[in-house]
C-alpha positions as CSV (number, residue, x, y, z in Angstrom):
1,M,147.8,106.7,166.5
2,S,144.0,106.1,166.5
3,I,142.5,103.6,169.0
4,Y,139.1,102.1,168.2
5,L,136.3,100.7,170.3
6,H,135.2,97.5,168.4
7,S,132.4,96.6,170.8
8,L,130.6,97.4,174.0
9,A,128.5,94.9,175.9
10,T,126.7,94.9,179.3
11,A,125.4,92.3,181.6
12,L,123.2,92.1,184.7
13,P,123.0,89.4,187.4
14,P,119.8,87.2,187.7
15,Y,118.0,88.7,190.6
16,C,115.9,91.8,189.8
17,L,115.0,93.9,192.9
18,N,112.1,96.3,192.5
19,Q,112.8,99.5,194.4
20,S,109.5,99.3,196.4
21,D,110.4,95.8,197.5
22,V,113.9,96.9,198.6
23,R,112.3,99.8,200.6
24,D,110.0,97.4,202.3
25,R,112.7,94.9,203.2
26,A,115.0,97.8,204.4
27,A,112.1,98.9,206.6
28,L,111.8,95.5,208.2
29,I,115.6,95.5,208.9
30,F,116.2,99.1,210.0
31,R,112.9,100.5,211.3
32,D,113.2,99.3,214.9
33,R,117.0,99.7,215.1
34,Y,117.7,103.1,213.4
35,P,115.4,106.0,214.6
36,Q,116.2,108.1,211.5
37,F,115.1,105.5,209.0
38,G,111.6,106.8,208.6
39,R,112.9,110.1,207.5
40,L,115.6,108.7,205.2
41,S,113.3,106.1,203.7
42,R,111.7,108.8,201.6
43,T,114.8,108.8,199.4
44,F,113.8,105.4,198.1
45,D,111.0,107.2,196.3
46,T,113.0,110.2,195.1
47,A,116.2,108.5,194.0
48,G,115.0,108.0,190.4
49,I,115.4,104.2,190.6
50,D,112.7,101.7,189.7
51,Q,114.8,98.5,190.0
52,R,118.2,97.1,190.6
53,H,119.9,93.7,190.0
54,S,121.8,91.6,192.4
55,V,124.0,88.5,192.5
56,V,122.0,87.2,195.5
57,P,118.2,87.0,196.1
58,M,116.2,89.4,198.3
59,D,116.1,86.9,201.3
60,W,119.9,87.1,201.5
61,F,119.8,90.6,202.9
62,S,117.7,89.6,205.9
63,Q,120.5,87.3,207.1
64,D,123.8,88.0,208.9
65,H,126.9,87.7,206.7
66,G,130.6,88.0,207.5
67,W,133.5,88.7,205.3
68,A,134.0,85.1,204.1
69,D,130.3,84.7,203.2
70,R,130.1,87.9,201.3
71,N,133.3,87.3,199.3
72,S,132.2,83.7,198.5
73,A,129.0,85.2,197.0
74,F,131.2,87.8,195.1
75,M,133.4,85.0,193.7
76,T,130.4,83.2,192.2
77,G,128.4,86.3,191.0
78,A,131.3,88.4,189.8
79,R,132.9,85.6,187.9
80,Q,129.6,84.9,186.0
81,M,129.1,88.6,185.3
82,F,132.7,88.8,184.0
83,I,132.0,85.9,181.6
84,D,128.6,87.3,180.4
85,A,129.9,90.8,179.6
86,A,133.2,89.6,178.1
87,Q,131.5,87.0,175.8
88,G,129.0,89.6,174.7
89,A,131.8,92.0,173.8
90,L,133.8,89.4,172.0
91,I,130.8,88.2,169.9
92,E,130.0,91.8,168.9
93,A,133.6,92.5,167.9
94,G,133.9,89.2,166.0
95,W,136.8,88.2,168.3
96,R,137.5,84.9,170.1
97,G,138.9,84.6,173.6
98,A,142.1,83.2,172.0
99,D,142.5,86.5,170.0
100,V,142.8,88.6,173.1
101,D,146.3,89.7,173.9
102,C,145.5,91.7,177.1
103,V,142.6,91.7,179.5
104,V,142.1,94.6,181.9
105,T,139.8,93.8,184.8
106,V,138.3,96.5,186.9
107,C,136.6,95.8,190.2
108,S,136.3,97.3,193.7
109,T,133.6,95.3,195.4
110,G,135.3,92.0,196.2
111,I,138.7,90.3,196.5
112,A,139.7,87.6,194.0
113,T,143.2,86.2,194.0
114,P,143.9,84.8,191.4
115,S,141.9,87.6,189.9
116,L,138.6,87.2,188.0
117,D,140.4,87.0,184.6
118,A,142.3,84.0,185.8
119,Q,139.2,82.5,187.3
120,A,137.5,82.7,183.9
121,L,140.5,81.9,181.8
122,T,139.5,78.4,180.7
123,E,135.9,79.2,180.0
124,M,136.8,82.3,178.1
125,G,139.3,80.5,176.0
126,F,142.1,82.9,176.8
127,R,145.6,82.0,175.7
128,E,148.2,81.0,178.3
129,D,150.3,84.0,177.4
130,I,147.6,86.6,177.8
131,M,148.6,89.8,179.7
132,R,146.4,90.2,182.8
133,V,145.9,93.6,184.3
134,P,143.6,93.5,187.3
135,V,142.8,97.0,188.7
136,F,141.2,97.5,192.2
137,G,140.1,100.6,194.2
138,L,138.8,103.0,191.5
139,G,135.2,102.7,192.6
140,C,132.6,104.6,190.5
141,A,135.4,106.1,188.4
142,G,136.5,102.6,187.3
143,G,134.6,102.4,184.1
144,V,136.1,105.6,182.6
145,S,139.5,104.9,184.1
146,G,139.4,101.4,182.8
147,L,138.6,102.6,179.3
148,S,141.6,105.0,179.6
149,T,143.9,102.2,180.8
150,A,142.8,99.9,177.9
151,Q,143.3,102.7,175.4
152,T,146.8,103.4,176.7
153,I,147.8,99.7,176.5
154,A,146.4,99.4,173.0
155,A,148.3,102.5,172.0
156,G,151.5,101.1,173.5
157,L,151.2,97.6,171.9
158,P,150.6,98.0,168.2
159,G,148.3,95.4,166.8
160,A,147.2,94.1,170.3
161,K,143.6,93.2,171.0
162,V,142.7,94.5,174.4
163,L,139.6,93.4,176.3
164,L,138.3,95.5,179.2
165,V,135.9,93.9,181.7
166,V,134.4,96.0,184.5
167,V,132.5,94.1,187.2
168,E,130.9,95.3,190.5
169,A,128.7,93.5,193.0
170,C,127.8,96.5,195.2
171,S,124.8,94.7,196.8
172,L,127.0,92.5,198.8
173,S,128.2,95.4,200.9
174,F,124.8,95.8,202.5
175,R,125.3,96.5,206.2
176,A,122.7,96.5,209.0
177,D,125.2,96.4,211.8
178,R,126.8,99.8,211.6
179,L,123.5,101.9,211.5
180,Q,125.0,104.8,209.6
181,K,123.3,107.1,207.2
182,A,125.7,106.1,204.4
183,D,124.5,102.5,204.7
184,I,120.9,103.6,204.2
185,I,121.8,105.7,201.1
186,A,123.8,102.8,199.7
187,T,120.8,100.6,200.2
188,V,118.8,103.1,198.2
189,L,121.2,103.5,195.3
190,F,123.4,100.5,194.6
191,G,123.0,97.5,192.4
192,D,125.2,95.0,190.5
193,G,126.3,94.8,186.9
194,S,129.2,94.4,184.4
195,A,130.3,95.8,181.1
196,A,133.1,94.9,178.6
197,A,134.7,96.5,175.7
198,C,137.1,95.4,172.9
199,I,139.7,97.9,171.9
200,S,142.6,97.9,169.4
201,D,144.5,100.2,166.9
202,T,142.8,98.4,163.9
203,P,139.7,100.2,162.6
204,P,136.5,98.1,162.6
205,T,135.2,97.0,159.2
206,T,131.5,97.3,159.9
207,G,129.2,99.6,161.9
208,K,130.0,102.9,163.4
209,T,133.6,104.0,164.0
210,V,134.3,104.9,167.6
211,T,137.7,106.3,168.3
212,V,138.9,106.5,171.9
213,S,141.5,109.2,172.9
214,R,143.8,109.4,175.8
215,G,142.1,109.8,179.2
216,H,142.6,112.4,181.9
217,Q,142.3,112.3,185.7
218,K,142.0,114.9,188.5
219,T,142.5,113.9,192.1
220,W,141.8,116.4,194.8
221,P,144.2,116.4,197.8
222,D,142.7,115.9,201.3
223,T,139.5,114.4,200.1
224,L,139.9,110.7,201.1
225,Q,136.9,110.9,203.4
226,I,134.4,111.7,200.6
227,M,134.0,108.2,199.1
228,G,135.5,104.7,199.5
229,W,135.3,101.6,201.8
230,N,136.0,101.0,205.5
231,V,137.0,97.4,205.8
232,D,136.4,95.3,209.0
233,E,135.6,91.7,210.0
234,T,132.1,91.9,208.5
235,G,133.2,93.2,205.1
236,F,133.2,96.5,203.2
237,G,131.4,99.4,204.7
238,V,130.6,102.3,202.4
239,V,132.0,105.8,202.8
240,F,129.6,108.1,201.1
241,D,129.7,111.7,202.1
242,R,126.7,114.0,201.9
243,S,128.9,116.7,200.4
244,I,129.3,114.9,197.0
245,P,126.5,116.9,195.1
246,D,127.9,120.2,196.5
247,F,131.4,119.2,195.6
248,V,130.4,118.5,192.1
249,K,128.8,121.9,191.8
250,T,131.9,123.8,193.0
251,E,134.7,121.6,191.6
252,F,133.6,119.6,188.5
253,A,133.5,122.4,185.9
254,A,137.1,123.3,186.5
255,A,138.2,119.7,186.4
256,T,136.3,119.2,183.1
257,D,137.9,122.3,181.7
258,S,141.4,120.8,182.5
259,A,140.4,117.5,180.8
260,L,139.1,119.3,177.7
261,K,142.3,121.4,177.5
262,A,144.5,118.2,177.8
263,A,142.5,116.8,174.9
264,N,142.8,120.0,172.8
265,L,139.1,120.4,173.0
266,N,136.7,123.0,174.4
267,H,133.2,122.9,175.8
268,A,131.6,124.0,172.5
269,Q,133.1,121.1,170.7
270,I,131.5,118.4,172.9
271,D,128.3,117.1,171.3
272,R,127.5,114.9,174.4
273,Y,128.9,114.4,177.8
274,V,128.5,110.8,178.9
275,C,128.4,110.7,182.7
276,H,128.3,108.3,185.5
277,P,124.9,108.7,187.2
278,G,126.0,108.4,190.8
279,G,122.5,109.4,191.9
280,A,119.7,111.7,190.9
281,K,121.2,114.7,192.8
282,V,124.6,114.1,191.3
283,V,123.2,114.1,187.8
284,D,121.4,117.3,188.5
285,A,124.6,118.8,189.9
286,I,126.6,117.7,186.8
287,E,124.1,119.4,184.5
288,G,124.4,122.6,186.5
289,A,128.1,122.5,186.7
290,L,128.5,122.0,183.0
291,H,125.7,124.5,182.1
292,L,123.8,121.7,180.3
293,D,120.0,121.9,179.7
294,Q,118.1,120.5,182.6
295,G,117.1,116.9,181.7
296,S,119.7,116.6,178.8
297,L,121.4,113.7,180.6
298,D,118.5,111.5,179.7
299,A,120.5,108.3,179.1
300,E,122.1,108.7,182.5
301,R,118.7,109.0,184.3
302,S,117.3,106.1,182.2
303,T,120.2,103.8,183.3
304,L,119.8,104.9,186.9
305,R,116.1,104.1,186.7
306,R,116.6,100.6,185.2
307,A,119.7,99.4,187.1
308,G,120.6,101.8,189.9
309,N,124.2,102.9,190.6
310,M,126.3,99.8,189.7
311,S,129.5,101.8,190.5
312,A,132.2,101.4,187.8
313,P,130.3,99.8,184.9
314,T,127.4,102.2,185.1
315,V,128.9,104.8,182.8
316,M,129.5,102.1,180.1
317,F,125.8,101.3,180.3
318,V,125.2,105.0,179.5
319,M,127.8,105.0,176.8
320,Q,126.2,101.9,175.1
321,K,122.7,103.6,175.3
322,V,124.0,106.8,173.8
323,I,125.8,105.0,170.9
324,D,122.9,102.7,170.2
325,A,120.5,105.6,170.1
326,G,122.3,106.9,167.0
327,Q,124.1,109.9,168.6
328,S,127.3,110.8,167.0
329,G,130.1,113.4,167.2
330,Q,132.7,114.4,169.8
331,M,131.9,113.1,173.3
332,M,133.5,113.1,176.7
333,A,132.9,110.3,179.3
334,C,133.3,111.3,182.9
335,A,132.9,109.8,186.3
336,L,133.7,110.6,189.9
337,G,135.2,108.1,192.4
338,P,137.3,107.5,195.5
339,G,140.4,109.6,195.8
340,F,138.4,111.9,195.4
341,T,138.9,111.6,191.7
342,A,137.3,112.8,188.4
343,S,138.1,110.6,185.4
344,F,137.6,111.7,181.8
345,L,137.8,110.0,178.4
346,P,137.3,111.8,175.1
347,F,135.8,109.6,172.3
348,H,134.3,110.3,168.9
349,V,131.4,108.5,167.2
350,S,131.2,108.7,163.5
351,K,127.9,108.6,161.6
352,R,127.1,105.3,160.1
353,A,127.7,105.2,156.4
354,A,124.6,105.2,154.2
């Protein structure tokens, strides 16, 4: 059974933060409290990021915030990003909210119970019998894993219209109280954003045909310390190990080979890898691990430059950029996230009919 991507939409929150302004604000906050900040601050200029977007304005980051305050800002900002991305995807697909049979919501940067899909149910026009599948904890792998989950549901429910919405508000995890290197790096890299996709087993009648195949995951044992959250009274505290680029160099190629084999593909058949740009060093490491030409992951670097690392939705921004640029053929989406996990999704983009 073929499963089709009918649309892909992205959305950003209202506050645009220039990287130079973030660096200057971080200096005011950290300079006198964290002796290593001067050395680490150089990464603001080498991270390959010009700007990020946030659900809160710059002044918010100079104030003290606890768990309740952070999650309140998440509920407001993430709900709106959910609606913006979801409505964009539905409009592009020619669907209405009432047409959606199942909504998969991926998020790891806040807690919403009832989940975001329920929070937005009335405004989106979802039916009362919609199947809601909220997914938490996938981190940066959530975009690819979410697409895989939506594909699996569409394949198991013939005729169903599945809406995937991926939302992250990473900026709200900013911490000035722990004074750890990971918090500085998170301040350098992370932004907020959302993406949505409409998926079903019915081929689209217009535009390109994008078929989405079954996904694949690889989780390495004894790697829980590489990436994730520590949770305390103040909020989420990022776990972001310096070993990630080296881990990619040594482990990612074999994991990719396993994903290709599971999809009955090989490296030579892939016209484009579509990767989550976790950071400039990670993109370089992926190119090296997969023996790609240096600089070939241009859409990844462009996305990182424009919006930073938004965690889960970032790879869908890259995917949209690649498809909109007119690239076609056999592709493989891939991302790394907490677990430590690599997530893969094969998809094929046909050339637009003349």
